[in-house]
C-alpha positions in Angstrom: 12.8 -3.7 -31.2 12.8 -6.4 -28.2 13.3 -4.2 -25.1 11.4 -1.5 -25.8 8.0 -3.6 -26.7 9.2 -5.6 -23.0 8.9 -1.9 -21.5 5.7 -0.6 -23.3 3.8 -3.2 -21.6 5.5 -3.0 -18.1 2.5 -2.2 -15.5 2.9 1.9 -14.9 2.5 2.3 -10.6 -0.4 4.9 -10.3 0.8 7.0 -7.1 -1.7 9.5 -5.1 -0.2 13.2 -5.7 2.0 14.2 -2.7 3.0 10.4 -1.5 6.7 9.0 -1.7 8.0 7.7 -4.6 8.3 4.3 -2.9 9.8 1.5 -5.0 8.3 -1.9 -5.9 11.1 -4.2 -5.4 12.6 -4.8 -2.1 16.2 -4.1 -3.1 15.5 -1.1 -4.5 13.1 -0.3 -1.6 15.5 -1.0 0.5 18.4 1.7 -1.4 15.6 4.2 -1.7 15.9 4.9 2.3 19.7 3.7 2.1 20.2 7.0 0.0 18.8 8.9 2.6 21.4 8.6 5.0 23.7 7.3 2.4 26.5 9.2 4.4 25.6 7.5 7.7 25.8 4.5 6.4 29.1 5.3 4.5 30.6 6.1 7.6 29.6 2.9 9.3 31.1 0.9 6.7 34.2 2.8 7.1 33.9 2.0 10.6 33.1 -1.7 10.2 35.7 -1.8 7.9 38.6 -0.6 9.8 37.0 -2.4 13.0 37.3 -5.7 11.1 40.7 -4.8 9.5 42.4 -4.5 13.4 40.6 -7.1 14.5 42.1 -9.8 12.0 45.9 -7.2 11.6 46.5 -8.3 15.3 47.3 -11.8 14.8 50.1 -10.1 12.2 51.0 -7.5 14.8 51.5 -10.1 17.2 53.6 -12.3 15.1 56.5 -9.4 14.4 56.5 -9.4 18.3 57.0 -13.2 18.7 59.9 -12.9 15.4 61.5 -9.9 18.1 61.5 -13.1 20.7 62.5 -15.8 19.1 65.3 -13.8 17.4 66.7 -12.1 20.6 70.2 -13.6 21.9 69.2 -13.3 25.4 66.1 -13.3 27.6 65.9 -9.4 29.3 63.4 -6.6 29.8 66.0 -4.8 27.0 63.9 -6.8 24.5 61.2 -4.1 25.1 62.7 -1.5 23.8 63.8 -3.5 20.4 60.5 -5.1 20.3 59.2 -0.9 20.5 57.6 -1.4 17.1 55.7 -4.4 16.7 53.8 -3.8 20.0 53.2 0.1 19.4 51.1 -1.9 16.0 49.9 -4.2 18.2 48.5 -1.6 20.8 47.7 0.1 17.8 45.3 -2.6 16.4 43.9 -3.6 19.6 42.9 0.5 20.6 42.0 0.7 16.9 39.6 -2.5 16.8 38.1 -1.4 20.2 37.2 2.4 19.0 36.4 1.0 15.9 34.0 -1.0 17.0 32.1 1.5 19.7 31.9 3.9 16.5 30.1 1.7 14.1 28.2 0.5 17.2 27.5 4.2 18.2 26.0 5.4 14.3 24.0 1.9 14.6 22.3 2.9 17.4 21.4 6.9 16.7 20.7 5.9 12.9 18.6 2.2 13.3 15.4 3.8 15.2 15.8 6.7 12.5 15.6 4.7 10.1 12.9 2.6 11.2 10.7 5.5 12.5 11.4 6.9 9.0 10.5 3.6 7.0 7.4 3.6 9.1 6.5 7.3 8.1 6.8 6.8 4.5 4.5 3.5 4.2 2.6 4.9 6.8 2.1 8.1 4.3 1.7 5.6 1.3 -1.0 3.3 2.8 -3.3 6.0 3.9 -4.2 6.8 0.2 -5.0 3.3 -0.7 -8.8 3.1 -1.4 -11.8 2.0 0.5 -11.8 -1.4 -1.1 -8.2 -1.8 -0.8 -8.8 -1.4 2.4 -12.2 -3.2 3.4 -10.0 -6.5 1.5 -6.9 -6.3 4.0 -7.0 -6.9 8.0 -6.3 -3.3 9.7 -3.8 -5.7 12.4 -2.2 -7.3 9.3 -1.4 -4.2 7.7 0.0 -2.7 10.5 2.2 -5.5 11.3 3.3 -5.4 7.7 4.7 -1.6 8.6 6.1 -2.8 10.9 7.7 -5.6 9.8 8.7 -3.6 6.8 10.5 -1.4 8.6 12.3 -3.5 11.2 13.4 -5.6 7.9 15.0 -2.8 6.3 17.1 -1.6 9.7 17.5 -5.7 10.1 18.5 -6.5 6.2 21.2 -3.4 6.6 22.5 -4.4 9.8 23.1 -7.9 8.3 25.0 -6.9 5.2 27.2 -4.2 7.1 27.8 -5.5 10.7 27.8 -9.3 9.9 28.4 -10.4 5.8 30.9 -7.4 5.6 33.1 -7.9 8.6 33.4 -11.3 7.2 34.6 -10.5 4.1 37.0 -8.0 5.0 38.3 -10.9 7.7 38.6 -13.2 4.7 40.4 -10.9 2.6 42.7 -9.5 4.7 43.5 -12.9 6.3 44.4 -15.1 2.9 46.3 -11.5 2.1 48.6 -12.1 5.3 48.7 -15.8 4.4 49.8 -15.2 1.1 52.6 -13.1 2.6 53.5 -15.8 4.7 53.7 -18.7 2.0 51.2 -18.7 -0.9 49.8 -22.2 -0.8 48.9 -21.5 2.8 46.9 -18.7 1.0 44.9 -21.2 -1.1 44.5 -23.4 1.4 42.2 -21.0 3.2 40.7 -19.9 0.3 39.5 -22.4 -0.9 38.2 -23.3 2.0 36.3 -20.3 2.5 34.9 -20.1 -1.0 33.3 -23.9 -0.1 32.1 -23.1 3.1 30.5 -20.0 2.6 28.9 -21.8 -1.0 27.8 -24.7 1.1 26.6 -22.6 4.6 24.6 -20.7 1.6 22.7 -23.7 -0.2 22.4 -24.9 3.4 20.5 -22.0 4.6 18.7 -22.1 1.1 17.0 -25.6 1.4 16.4 -24.8 5.5 14.1 -21.4 4.2 11.2 -23.7 3.8 11.4 -25.8 7.3 12.1 -22.7 9.3 9.2 -20.7 7.4 6.5 -23.6 8.2 7.9 -23.5 11.8 7.1 -19.7 12.1 3.9 -20.1 10.7 3.1 -23.2 12.6 4.4 -20.8 16.1 1.6 -17.8 14.9 -0.8 -20.1 14.4 -0.4 -21.1 18.0 -0.2 -17.3 19.1 -3.2 -17.1 16.8 -5.1 -20.0 18.5 -4.2 -18.5 21.9 -5.1 -14.7 21.4 -8.8 -16.2 20.1 -9.3 -18.5 23.1 -8.4 -15.3 25.2 -10.9 -13.2 23.3 -13.4 -15.2 23.7 -12.6 -16.8 27.6 -16.0 -15.6 28.6 -18.0 -17.3 25.9 -15.8 -20.5 26.3 -16.8 -20.2 30.5 -20.4 -19.3 29.8 -21.0 -22.8 27.2 -18.5 -24.8 29.9 -16.2 -24.9 27.2 -12.6 -24.3 28.7 -11.9 -27.8 28.5 -12.9 -28.0 24.5 -10.5 -24.7 24.2 -7.4 -26.5 25.8 -8.2 -29.5 23.4 -7.7 -27.0 20.5 -4.7 -25.5 21.6 -3.1 -29.0 22.6 -3.8 -29.8 18.9 -2.4 -26.4 17.2 1.0 -26.9 19.8 1.6 -30.8 18.5 1.4 -29.2 14.8 3.9 -26.5 16.1 5.7 -29.4 17.5 6.1 -30.9 14.7 7.2 -28.3 12.5 9.6 -26.7 14.6 11.3 -30.4 15.4 11.6 -30.5 11.6 13.4 -27.4 11.1 15.7 -27.9 14.3 16.3 -31.3 13.2 17.7 -29.6 9.6 19.4 -26.8 11.6 21.1 -29.3 13.5 22.2 -30.6 10.2 23.8 -27.6 9.2 25.3 -27.3 12.6 26.8 -30.3 12.4 28.4 -29.4 9.1 29.7 -26.1 10.2 31.7 -27.5 13.5 32.7 -30.3 11.0 34.5 -27.4 8.6 35.8 -25.1 11.4 38.2 -28.5 12.5 38.9 -29.2 9.0 40.1 -25.4 8.9 41.7 -25.9 12.4 43.4 -29.3 11.8 44.2 -28.2 8.1 45.9 -25.0 9.1 47.5 -26.3 12.1 48.9 -29.6 10.2 50.0 -27.5 6.7 51.8 -25.0 9.0 53.4 -27.3 10.9 54.8 -28.6 7.5 56.1 -25.4 6.0 58.0 -24.7 9.4 59.1 -28.3 9.8 60.5 -28.0 6.0 61.9 -24.8 7.2 59.9 -22.8 4.6 58.0 -20.4 7.3 59.2 -19.1 10.6 57.5 -19.4 14.1 56.1 -15.9 13.8 54.6 -17.2 10.6 53.6 -20.4 11.9 51.5 -18.5 15.1 50.0 -16.3 12.6 48.3 -18.8 10.4 47.1 -20.7 13.4 45.4 -17.5 14.8 44.2 -16.2 11.6 42.5 -19.6 11.2 40.9 -19.4 14.6 39.8 -15.6 13.9 38.5 -17.0 11.0 36.7 -19.5 12.4 34.7 -17.1 15.0 33.2 -15.2 12.5 32.4 -17.4 10.1 30.3 -19.5 13.2 26.9 -20.0 12.4 27.1 -18.5 8.7 24.2 -20.7 7.6 22.1 -19.0 10.4 22.9 -15.4 9.1 22.2 -16.4 5.4 18.4 -17.9 6.9 18.3 -14.4 9.2 19.1 -12.1 5.6 16.8 -14.3 4.0 14.2 -14.0 6.8 15.1 -10.0 6.4 14.4 -9.9 2.7 11.1 -11.5 3.0 9.3 -9.6 5.6 10.4 -6.3 3.5 8.9 -8.0 0.1 5.9 -9.0 2.1 5.5 -5.4 2.9 6.4 -4.2 -0.8 4.1 -6.4 -2.5 1.5 -6.2 -0.3 1.6 -2.3 0.5 3.9 -0.3 -2.1 0.8 -0.9 -5.1 -0.8 1.4 -7.4 -3.3 3.4 -5.6 -6.5 3.2 -7.3 -8.3 6.0 -6.3 -6.6 9.4 -7.1 -6.8 12.9 -6.8 -6.8 14.1 -10.9 -4.4 15.9 -12.1 -4.9 19.7 -11.4 -7.7 18.6 -8.6 -8.8 21.9 -6.8 -9.8 22.5 -3.4 -13.2 24.0 -4.3 -15.6 25.0 -1.8 -19.1 23.7 -1.2 -21.6 26.9 -0.6 -25.3 25.7 -1.0 -24.4 21.6 -1.0 -27.4 21.0 -4.5 -26.0 17.3 -5.2 -26.8 15.9 -9.3 -26.3 12.5 -10.2 -26.0 12.5 -14.1 -26.4 9.3 -15.9 -24.4 7.6 -13.4 -23.3 3.8 -14.1 -21.6 2.0 -11.4 -20.9 -1.9 -9.7 -18.2 -3.2 -8.1 -15.4 -4.7 -10.2 -16.4 -7.9 -12.0 -19.7 -7.9 -9.4 -23.4 -6.9 -11.0 -23.8 -3.8 -11.9 -25.6 -1.5 -9.0 -26.6 2.1 -11.2 -27.2 1.7 -14.7 -27.7 5.6 -15.8 -29.0 6.6 -12.5 -29.8 10.4 -12.5 -31.6 12.6 -9.5 -31.1 15.9 -8.1 -31.2 17.1 -4.8 -31.4 20.8 -4.3 -29.3 22.4 -1.9 -30.6 22.5 1.5 -33.4 20.0 1.0 -33.2 17.0 3.6 -33.8 13.5 1.7 -34.6 9.9 3.3 -33.3 7.2 1.5 -35.8 3.6 2.0 -35.1 0.4 1.2 -33.9 -3.4 1.8 -30.5 -4.5 2.0 -28.9 -4.8 -1.1 -31.0 -2.2 -3.0 -28.3 0.7 -3.5 -28.3 3.2 -0.7 -25.2 2.9 0.7 -23.8 2.5 -2.5 -25.5 6.0 -3.1 -23.5 7.0 -0.1 -20.6 5.3 -1.3 -20.2 7.4 -4.4 -21.0 10.6 -3.1 -18.7 10.3 -0.5 -16.0 8.8 -3.7 -15.1 5.7 -1.7 -15.2 4.1 -5.2 -14.6 5.9 -8.6 -18.1 6.1 -11.0 -17.8 3.7 -13.9 -19.9 6.2 -16.4 -21.6 9.5 -15.8 -21.0 12.4 -13.5 -21.6 13.1 -9.7 -21.5 16.9 -9.1 -22.1 19.4 -6.2 -23.5 23.3 -7.1 -21.9 22.1 -10.1 -18.3 20.7 -9.9 -18.0 17.3 -10.7 -16.5 15.6 -7.5 -13.9 13.7 -9.4 -12.5 17.0 -10.2 -12.3 18.2 -6.3 -9.0 17.0 -4.1 -10.1 14.1 -1.9 -9.7 16.2 0.9 -11.8 19.3 0.1 -14.7 16.9 -1.0 -14.1 15.0 2.7 -13.6 18.1 4.4 -17.2 19.7 3.7 -19.2 16.5 4.2 -20.2 15.5 7.7 -21.1 11.9 7.7 -22.3 10.1 11.3 -22.0 5.6 10.0 -24.5 3.3 12.0 -21.6 1.8 14.0 -19.3 4.0 14.6 -15.7 4.1 15.8 -13.4 5.5 17.6 -9.5 6.6 18.0 -8.0 5.1 21.3 -8.0 8.8 22.4 -9.4 11.2 24.9 -13.3 12.2 25.2 -12.2 15.7 24.0 -9.4 14.4 21.0 -12.2 12.3 19.7 -14.9 15.3 20.0 -12.4 17.4 18.6 -11.4 15.7 15.4 -14.7 17.1 13.7 -12.4 20.6 13.9 -9.0 20.1 15.3 -9.0 23.9 15.8 -12.2 24.0 18.3 -11.4 25.1 21.8 -12.5 22.9 25.0 -16.1 25.2 25.1 -16.8 24.6 21.5 -16.1 21.0 22.2 -18.4 20.6 25.1 -20.9 22.8 23.8 -21.1 19.7 20.6 -21.1 17.3 23.8 -24.1 19.0 25.0 -26.1 19.1 22.1 -25.2 15.1 21.2 -26.4 14.6 24.7 -23.2 13.2 25.6 -22.2 16.2 28.3 -24.0 14.4 31.6 -22.3 10.9 31.2 -19.0 12.4 29.9 -18.6 14.2 33.4 -19.2 11.2 35.3 -16.7 9.5 34.2 -13.5 9.9 36.3 -11.3 11.5 33.9 -14.2 13.3 32.3 -13.4 14.6 29.1 -9.6 13.5 29.2 -10.8 9.7 29.6 -9.5 7.7 26.9 -11.9 5.1 24.9 -9.9 2.8 24.4 -9.5 0.6 21.0 -12.1 1.6 19.1 -13.8 3.1 22.1 -14.4 -0.4 23.8 -14.7 1.3 26.8 -18.0 3.2 25.8 -21.3 1.3 25.1 -22.8 1.4 21.8 -25.4 4.3 22.3 -22.4 6.6 24.1 -20.3 5.8 21.0 -23.0 7.1 19.0 -23.5 10.3 20.9 -19.6 10.8 20.5 -19.6 10.2 16.8 -22.7 12.8 16.1 -20.9 15.1 18.6 -18.1 15.4 16.3 -20.1 16.0 13.0 -21.6 18.6 14.8 -18.5 20.4 15.8 -17.2 19.8 12.0 -20.1 21.3 10.8 -20.2 20.5 7.0 -22.7 21.7 4.7 -24.0 18.4 3.7 -24.5 16.0 6.4 -24.7 12.2 5.8 -26.7 10.2 8.3 -26.5 6.3 8.2 -29.5 5.3 10.9 -27.6 7.8 13.4 -29.7 6.8 16.4 -30.6 3.0 15.7 -27.9 2.4 19.1 -29.7 4.7 21.5 -33.0 4.5 23.7 -36.0 6.1 22.4 -35.8 8.9 25.3 -32.4 9.6 24.0 -33.5 9.1 20.1 -36.0 11.7 21.0 -33.8 13.9 22.1 -30.9 14.1 19.8 -33.5 13.9 17.0 -34.7 17.2 18.0 -31.0 18.4 17.8 -30.9 16.6 14.8 -33.4 18.5 13.1 -31.5 22.0 14.2 -28.3 20.7 12.6 -30.2 20.3 9.6 -31.2 23.4 9.2 -29.7 25.3 5.8 -27.7 21.8 5.2 -28.1 19.9 2.0 -29.3 16.0 4.8 -29.4 12.4 3.1 -30.6 10.0 6.1 -30.2 6.0 5.1 -32.9 4.9 7.1 -34.1 1.1 8.3 -36.8 3.4 10.8 -39.2 4.6 8.7 -40.4 6.7 11.8 -36.8 8.3 11.8 -37.6 9.8 8.4 -41.1 10.9 8.1 -40.9 14.3 8.7 -38.1 14.7 6.0 -38.8 17.2 3.2 -38.3 14.3 0.4 -37.8 9.8 0.6 -36.5 8.1 -1.9 -37.1 4.6 -2.2 -34.1 2.5 -3.7 -35.2 -0.8 -5.2 -32.3 -2.9 -7.3 -30.2 -0.2 -7.6 -32.9 2.2 -9.1 -35.4 4.4 -7.4 -38.9 3.6 -7.6 -40.6 6.3 -5.6 -39.5 10.1 -4.9 -41.5 12.1 -2.6 -43.1 13.3 0.5 -43.7 10.6 3.0 -47.7 12.2 3.0 -47.4 11.8 -0.7 -45.8 8.4 -0.8 -48.1 7.1 1.4 -50.9 8.1 -0.8 -49.8 6.5 -3.5 -49.8 2.9 -2.1 -47.2 1.9 -3.6 -43.8 0.4 -2.5 -43.2 2.9 0.3 -46.6 2.5 1.7 -46.1 -1.6 1.7 -42.9 -0.9 3.2 -44.2 1.2 6.0 -47.1 -0.8 6.9 -45.2 -4.4 6.8 -42.6 -2.3 8.9 -42.1 -4.3 12.7 -41.2 -2.5 15.3 -40.4 0.9 13.0 -37.8 -1.8 11.2 -37.9 -2.6 8.0 -38.8 -6.3 7.3 -36.0 -8.4 5.7 -38.8 -9.3 3.2 -42.6 -8.7 2.2 -44.8 -12.1 2.1 -41.7 -14.2 3.1 -40.0 -14.0 0.3 -36.8 -12.2 0.6 -35.2 -9.3 -1.3 -38.4 -9.6 -4.0 -38.5 -6.4 -6.2 -40.8 -3.8 -4.9 -43.8 -3.0 -6.9 -44.5 0.7 -7.2 -48.3 0.6 -7.1 -50.1 -2.3 -5.9 -52.4 -4.2 -9.0 -55.7 -2.4 -9.4 -54.5 0.9 -7.9 -56.0 4.3 -10.3 -53.2 6.3 -9.8 -52.0 8.2 -13.2 -48.7 7.1 -12.9 -50.1 3.8 -13.0 -52.0 4.1 -16.2 -49.5 5.9 -18.2 -47.7 2.7 -19.3 -45.4 4.9 -21.5 -41.5 4.5 -19.2 -40.0 8.1 -18.7 -36.8 9.2 -17.3 -36.2 10.6 -13.6 -37.3 13.9 -13.3 -34.0 16.2 -12.4 -35.5 20.0 -12.3 -35.4 21.3 -9.1 -38.8 22.3 -9.3 -40.3 18.8 -10.0 -37.8 17.1 -7.3 -40.8 18.0 -4.3 -43.3 16.2 -6.9 -44.2 12.3 -5.9 -42.6 10.1 -9.0 -42.6 6.2 -9.2 -40.5 3.9 -12.2 -43.1 2.8 -14.7 -40.1 0.3 -15.4 -40.9 -1.9 -11.9 -43.3 -4.3 -13.0 -47.0 -4.4 -11.5 -49.2 -6.4 -9.8 
């Protein structure tokens, strides 16, 4: 009953359809990838076993040779023939050690890269389906580093187990068995030493782990400081702060030095233990073997074998604490990646989600409720219909709900209540790929891939020909500046497009969306980074592109939306006015106040010096029919009513 209860309360990992079923604990995660190459790992383990066995059996073969030599009656070359079998055993073990060792190495160099790529491929695939919220809360560089760290951690953990700890286990086991054959008390001595050595090495490694972690963190901090300073070197020079940056680096280096000294000091104490323990084994084995030989309990051959085995054991066990420390670090890297990335997907396709086709582009928000987690509710029963082919501007202060309106339409977040429908289909019943492939977005600050200009534009439609790519570039007024570049369309744009100016990046983003030719187009101040002449030219192109599409334009520059069919004025998550530019100006309400207060075409941060003050739908004393109505009414959703100017009577009047 207890186990059933505990099982019931276990969190169930929600996974996007089609993603790999990755375990969420480090050892199960490693086991998942081992299983995919199980026979390769089995072969490598067998090769390492034979390699270690051959190596540790060489002293045994040598003891047989010595026994034959010491028992010979005279010194002659004929003795070699008499020692034919012991010599063949010695040669076989020596050759076997080389062959099996290189066989294990050959498997390792072929399997290692494949496994790293396999882990990277699976973890990246899983990461791709995390939500916009997850990606916003984690640095892209940190996630990329986690993927790399996890893939390396899996292979390093496995190599540590197979090529380091397993051979040590074989060496200890075979050595103790051989010594038991020579004399049980010799085997007991080495066994007790091995148990104490491994146990103490493990304990010391666990105690050293926090110091090593602090030293590693300090080194990372220094690296971060150097990267930050180098990145901003131009600013440091222009502010005459080169000396200040060196002083900051010196402080960071002092902290690193302190942490590294502490870690190295503890590591040195661990080495004292290891060297002392090795000396105990060497001296103890030699002295005890001499005692047994002196009393006639073992022969010269057994004496030589015991001393040789002790030296081999010491060689294999050297730096065992360091190996434990590295093993913990590898496991920690895997654990960090697993706990960071292999988490429940927040937003997934519903079972049976279909790749629906958007034909008309009619958008309907039906009683939509939405808020960002524990924060305040943004939309409360928001209802709205945008007929197919209508061009709609979204205006309002920052935080009024414009971006949230677009984000929920793109299904970057799931709703708390209500529905968003396109052509009558709830977007939650569509696959995300189907939805996003039929929406075209030009963001205010577009980012590009570190690929060629042609590849960046073709990203809108991968099967597009070079001629189609160039045609889209011409329409976006990007073709001319591309041809001026030394490599033209083959030129690389740099990380996130840093080799291009803001306006050039914007034009490439516009060309990409023109090539995509989606039935619904969303522009988030798409021409804000352009000069006035280019903006005017591209605006004409966009007007042409908008034909036959449903268009949403998020605007901070009201002049860019004045010609649209319809304008929605947002305030505090509500649509307080709805109509064409001329109709809303005639109302002399919220939109009129924004229009009259804008500076150089842009919305102000506040009206009358009060940031984000509630917009008034109609000023005091207005004689509009809506102002005198008084009774609240819902937002009209009929297609015939969409062009009708509307104000929200719930907004307080002056």
